[in-house]
N, C-alpha and C positions, 0 to 999 in steps of 0.2 A: 288841846292845851298841852304844852311841853311839861314834862315831869322834871322837877328840880331836885337835885341831890340835897339831902339834909346833912351830909358830911361837910366839915369845914374845908375851905379852899386848900389849906396846907396839907390836910390828909389826902385830898384828891390828887394834888400835885405829887405827893410822895408815892402814892399808889401808881400813878402814871410813870414816874421816873423808875420805880422798881420794876415795873412791867417791861419798860424799854431796855433796862440793863439785862434782864433775863433773856429777852429776845436776842439782843446782841451777843450775849455769851453763847447761847445755843446756836445761833447762826454762824458764829466764827469757828465752831468745832470742826466742821467738815473742811474748811479752808486750812486750818492748822494741820489736819491729818494729810491733806493733799501735799503740803509743802514739807513734809517730814523727810529727814534723811536717815531715818531709823533702819531701812533695809540695807544701807550701805555701810561698809566697814571703813570709817574715817581714819582709824588708827593704823591700817595696813594697806596703804595705796600700792598698786601694782602698775607695771608697765606692759603694754600690749603693742606688738608690732604687727601690722597687717595692711590690707588693701581696703579702701573705702568702697563699699558696695552702694551705699546711698546716704545722702544727708537729707533728713526730713526737716524742712524749714516751716514748722507749724507751731501754733499755740495749743496748749499752754506751755509746752516745752519742745525744743528741737531734739532730734535724735540722730545718731550716727549708727549705721549698720556697718560693722567692721569685720572683715573676714580675716581670722587669725589662724595661721598654719601651725600645726603641732609638729613635733620632731618626726613623726611617721609620715608627714605629708598631708594628713587629713586636715581639712579646713573647718573651723567652727565659727559660726556667725555670732558676734557679740552685739548686743543692743546697748548703746551707751546714751544715757539721758544727759541732756544739756539744760540750759536755762531757757527762760522765755525770750522771745525775739528781741524785745526792747533791751534786755540786759546784754544779749549777745551782740547786738549792734553797737552798744556803748563800749564793748570790749574789742571792737574792730572786726567782728564777723559780718559776713554777708552770705546770701544763699549760694554764692559761688566760691566760698572759702575752701570748701572741700568738694571735689568732684569724683564721680565713680572712676575707679582705677588709680586714684592717688595712693601712694605708699606713705604711711604715716606711723609715728610712734605716739601712742596715747598714754598719758598718766591718768589713772582712774582710781576711784574708790569702788572696789568690787562688791557685788551682792554678798551678804553674809551667808546666804544659804547655798552658795557654790554654783548657782546657775550662771551661764555666760551673759551677765548683764552688769552694768556699772554706771556710775555717775562721773562725768568728765571733770578733770582738773585742768589739764592742758593737752594740747596736741602739737607735735612737731612735724612739719611737712618735710619732704625729702630735700627741699632747697634750704632747710634750716630755719624757716619761718616758724615762730612759736605763737600759737593762739591760746590765750588763757580764758578760763571761766572763773577760776578761783585763784586768789593770790596764793603764792606758796606758803604764806603764814597761816592761811585758813585751814590747811590740812597738814598732817604730820610731814613736813618737808624734809 
């Protein structure tokens, strides 16, 4: 025989609703951390000129590997994070927007710790085409 609760219905519903809210709050913490822009310096965007080594058209975020030459001729590989594929497609991107060997100028939010990594704002191709990921108002334009 099934055991019946002696608590009133309102109390049981309140307990269930509270449990659901706690589960949702705990479950959303990792997603919030994943989408954080905390590692990037939004206040001091920089411009990088280089050659595309690779465009990774993958979820959850696309990536550009950009080879940037220093004054001494030594090249440094920068890993530049982009948005998810659906956002990139809405902004006019495709998996062929950037190809290995393309010379580009990228406006980025650099990593705060100084490593060669960044979050993309926009990229200008050698033919003058500009591909955006963030509107200029979203970052210190």
